[in-house]
C-alpha positions as a printed NumPy array, in Angstrom:
array([[ 63.976, 126.74 , 148.399],
       [ 60.5  , 125.589, 149.506],
       [ 59.959, 128.968, 151.119],
       [ 60.617, 130.69 , 147.785],
       [ 58.109, 128.453, 146.013],
       [ 55.466, 129.236, 148.629],
       [ 55.857, 132.987, 148.103],
       [ 53.166, 134.332, 145.762],
       [ 52.275, 130.772, 144.733],
       [ 48.801, 131.868, 143.652],
       [ 50.212, 134.364, 141.14 ],
       [ 52.725, 131.856, 139.847],
       [ 50.022, 129.23 , 139.418],
       [ 47.823, 131.727, 137.576],
       [ 50.69 , 132.695, 135.264],
       [ 51.357, 129.035, 134.527],
       [ 47.681, 128.464, 133.787],
       [ 47.532, 131.336, 131.296],
       [ 50.779, 130.225, 129.637],
       [ 49.383, 126.725, 129.125],
       [ 46.083, 128.072, 127.821],
       [ 47.878, 130.356, 125.38 ],
       [ 50.014, 127.483, 124.155],
       [ 46.93 , 125.317, 123.645],
       [ 45.203, 128.09 , 121.71 ],
       [ 48.174, 128.609, 119.416],
       [ 48.7  , 124.891, 118.852],
       [ 45.034, 124.394, 118.142],
       [ 44.528, 127.182, 115.621],
       [ 44.639, 126.659, 111.886],
       [ 48.149, 126.702, 110.427],
       [ 49.214, 128.259, 107.132],
       [ 52.289, 128.329, 104.938],
       [ 52.538, 131.386, 102.711],
       [ 55.158, 133.397, 100.832],
       [ 55.698, 136.973, 101.988],
       [ 57.384, 139.539,  99.737],
       [ 60.027, 141.479, 101.693],
       [ 61.59 , 144.549, 100.023],
       [ 65.397, 144.763, 100.062],
       [ 66.881, 148.123, 101.05 ],
       [ 70.6  , 148.859, 100.693],
       [ 72.09 , 151.767, 102.623],
       [ 75.245, 153.099, 104.218],
       [ 77.605, 153.134, 101.251],
       [ 80.249, 155.834, 100.982],
       [ 79.077, 159.012,  99.167],
       [ 81.895, 158.384,  96.695],
       [ 80.554, 154.972,  95.707],
       [ 77.483, 153.821,  93.828],
       [ 75.913, 150.403,  93.264],
       [ 76.512, 149.211,  89.695],
       [ 73.623, 147.068,  88.489],
       [ 70.313, 146.004,  89.912],
       [ 69.853, 144.754,  93.45 ],
       [ 67.242, 142.064,  94.095],
       [ 64.151, 144.227,  94.76 ],
       [ 62.666, 141.809,  97.281],
       [ 62.969, 138.492,  99.067],
       [ 60.495, 135.65 ,  99.109],
       [ 60.046, 134.518, 102.714],
       [ 58.208, 131.227, 103.017],
       [ 56.606, 131.31 , 106.468],
       [ 54.742, 128.701, 108.485],
       [ 52.652, 129.219, 111.585],
       [ 49.209, 130.215, 112.846],
       [ 47.279, 131.696, 109.942],
       [ 46.467, 134.997, 111.655],
       [ 50.079, 135.56 , 112.7  ],
       [ 51.482, 134.715, 109.265],
       [ 48.969, 137.005, 107.578],
       [ 49.932, 139.719, 110.054],
       [ 53.547, 139.529, 108.856],
       [ 52.4  , 139.819, 105.238],
       [ 50.293, 142.886, 106.019],
       [ 53.103, 144.535, 107.985],
       [ 55.507, 144.267, 105.006],
       [ 58.841, 144.05 , 106.869],
       [ 61.979, 145.331, 105.116],
       [ 65.314, 143.513, 104.747],
       [ 68.145, 146.023, 105.135],
       [ 71.65 , 145.47 , 103.74 ],
       [ 74.275, 147.728, 105.305],
       [ 77.116, 148.745, 102.959],
       [ 78.934, 150.878, 105.526],
       [ 82.709, 150.608, 105.36 ],
       [ 82.792, 148.638, 102.107],
       [ 85.301, 149.543,  99.399],
       [ 84.813, 149.477,  95.645],
       [ 84.469, 145.96 ,  94.254],
       [ 82.108, 142.999,  94.291],
       [ 80.45 , 141.883,  97.514],
       [ 78.262, 138.936,  98.488],
       [ 75.646, 139.119, 101.254],
       [ 73.937, 136.17 , 102.873],
       [ 70.274, 137.002, 103.35 ],
       [ 69.106, 135.804, 106.736],
       [ 66.119, 136.974, 108.743],
       [ 67.934, 137.874, 111.96 ],
       [ 66.954, 141.536, 111.645],
       [ 63.348, 140.841, 110.611],
       [ 60.951, 140.747, 113.532],
       [ 58.697, 137.681, 113.426],
       [ 56.058, 136.789, 116.021],
       [ 56.407, 133.686, 118.216],
       [ 55.321, 130.392, 116.66 ],
       [ 56.067, 131.665, 113.134],
       [ 59.005, 129.909, 111.482],
       [ 60.897, 130.531, 108.233],
       [ 60.7  , 127.613, 105.815],
       [ 62.746, 129.178, 103.022],
       [ 64.464, 132.43 , 102.019],
       [ 64.833, 133.129,  98.297],
       [ 67.266, 134.321,  97.089],
       [ 69.57 , 133.186,  99.877],
       [ 72.227, 135.717,  98.9  ],
       [ 72.739, 138.784,  96.733],
       [ 75.801, 140.018,  94.872],
       [ 76.418, 143.666,  94.201],
       [ 79.239, 145.758,  92.82 ],
       [ 80.341, 149.113,  94.193],
       [ 82.143, 151.488,  91.83 ],
       [ 83.531, 154.987,  92.109],
       [ 80.91 , 157.704,  91.628],
       [ 81.458, 159.728,  88.428],
       [ 80.666, 163.46 ,  88.399],
       [ 80.352, 166.212,  85.793],
       [ 78.742, 169.616,  85.19 ],
       [ 75.726, 170.062,  82.901],
       [ 73.587, 173.038,  81.972],
       [ 70.014, 173.648,  83.123],
       [ 67.279, 173.884,  80.472],
       [ 63.79 , 175.32 ,  81.112],
       [ 60.397, 173.688,  80.663],
       [ 57.947, 176.517,  79.941],
       [ 54.205, 176.447,  80.588],
       [ 51.668, 179.03 ,  79.409],
       [ 51.97 , 182.401,  77.672],
       [ 52.678, 185.918,  79.029],
       [ 49.904, 188.513,  79.177],
       [ 48.551, 190.007,  75.939],
       [ 51.051, 192.438,  74.453],
       [ 54.037, 190.727,  76.074],
       [ 56.31 , 187.886,  75.156],
       [ 58.939, 185.717,  76.78 ],
       [ 62.388, 186.989,  75.941],
       [ 64.525, 184.438,  77.797],
       [ 64.817, 182.21 ,  80.836],
       [ 68.227, 181.934,  82.452],
       [ 69.314, 180.207,  85.634],
       [ 71.483, 180.942,  88.609],
       [ 73.563, 178.831,  88.695],
       [ 73.466, 178.019,  84.966],
       [ 75.291, 174.695,  85.513],
       [ 74.759, 171.972,  88.137],
       [ 76.663, 168.865,  89.136],
       [ 75.376, 165.41 ,  88.279],
       [ 76.937, 162.245,  89.652],
       [ 76.401, 158.527,  89.355],
       [ 77.469, 155.682,  87.106],
       [ 79.569, 156.902,  84.215],
       [ 77.394, 155.011,  81.735],
       [ 74.29 , 156.837,  83.031],
       [ 75.948, 160.229,  82.511],
       [ 77.634, 159.562,  79.159],
       [ 74.937, 161.285,  77.071],
       [ 73.533, 163.574,  79.733],
       [ 74.187, 167.119,  78.513],
       [ 71.512, 169.062,  80.401],
       [ 69.024, 168.878,  83.265],
       [ 65.389, 169.889,  82.766],
       [ 63.707, 172.193,  85.228],
       [ 60.238, 171.519,  86.526],
       [ 57.548, 173.485,  84.668],
       [ 57.961, 177.253,  84.843],
       [ 54.545, 178.897,  84.529],
       [ 54.742, 182.224,  82.693],
       [ 50.968, 182.574,  82.184],
       [ 49.79 , 186.167,  82.445],
       [ 53.206, 187.683,  83.182],
       [ 53.692, 191.282,  82.082],
       [ 57.057, 191.958,  83.691],
       [ 60.294, 190.129,  84.389],
       [ 60.466, 188.054,  87.575],
       [ 62.462, 185.422,  89.408],
       [ 61.36 , 182.051,  90.779],
       [ 62.963, 179.169,  92.625],
       [ 62.429, 175.982,  90.638],
       [ 63.144, 172.338,  91.298],
       [ 65.225, 170.319,  88.861],
       [ 64.045, 167.031,  87.426],
       [ 66.103, 164.038,  88.384],
       [ 67.207, 162.304,  85.174],
       [ 66.492, 158.662,  84.443],
       [ 68.853, 156.261,  86.162],
       [ 68.494, 155.406,  89.827],
       [ 72.15 , 156.221,  90.55 ],
       [ 72.03 , 159.808,  89.26 ],
       [ 72.128, 162.606,  91.829],
       [ 71.801, 166.332,  91.112],
       [ 73.364, 169.137,  93.163],
       [ 71.901, 171.604,  93.8  ],
       [ 68.353, 170.356,  93.309],
       [ 66.872, 173.879,  93.248],
       [ 67.981, 176.876,  91.155],
       [ 66.795, 180.42 ,  90.586],
       [ 65.005, 180.99 ,  87.278],
       [ 65.345, 184.525,  85.89 ],
       [ 62.366, 185.088,  83.602],
       [ 62.742, 188.015,  81.197],
       [ 59.506, 189.448,  79.771],
       [ 59.381, 192.155,  77.109],
       [ 56.745, 194.003,  75.1  ],
       [ 55.624, 191.975,  72.117],
       [ 57.075, 192.955,  68.767],
       [ 54.61 , 194.781,  66.524]])
């Protein structure tokens, strides 16, 4: 035993010295207690399910410790993740701890608010809606826009049934026809409708832009 202690005793003594000095520095620095906003991110739910209602957008973490370390946490903006993998439709309650949030040594959590969140998972509703164009500009002189059609003409939207109840079409992003003198085709993105639960598939369609000679 004594032989083991004698081995590399200089290095061990030096390590102990630096550990004590570091502890003294941390203990001696100015302390602070501040509230850090931590965004809440839910993930992992089945593609057939959607969260009904709002989820708490962020937590208030009340932290105490050396001022520089606590401010470092605030600047880093950690994220609290809530895993919904394997959950069925229905209401669920999650206790909000900080086990998965990395905090530096000597920083402690005074309070977490809210301490839990409740969310409801419901079956995802789906339907088909038509695509409508948003036109920008005018064709070249002597020509006019005859029509804009899409391939496919209908796309699937899915989400909460209440968000889709009055959704009869999906707008395209702007289709610029400025200066066109002949028919053409373009790939265009579709605008995601209001409602955070609404998904569109596909998100890109082919716009078939028909140009004709202007009527005299």
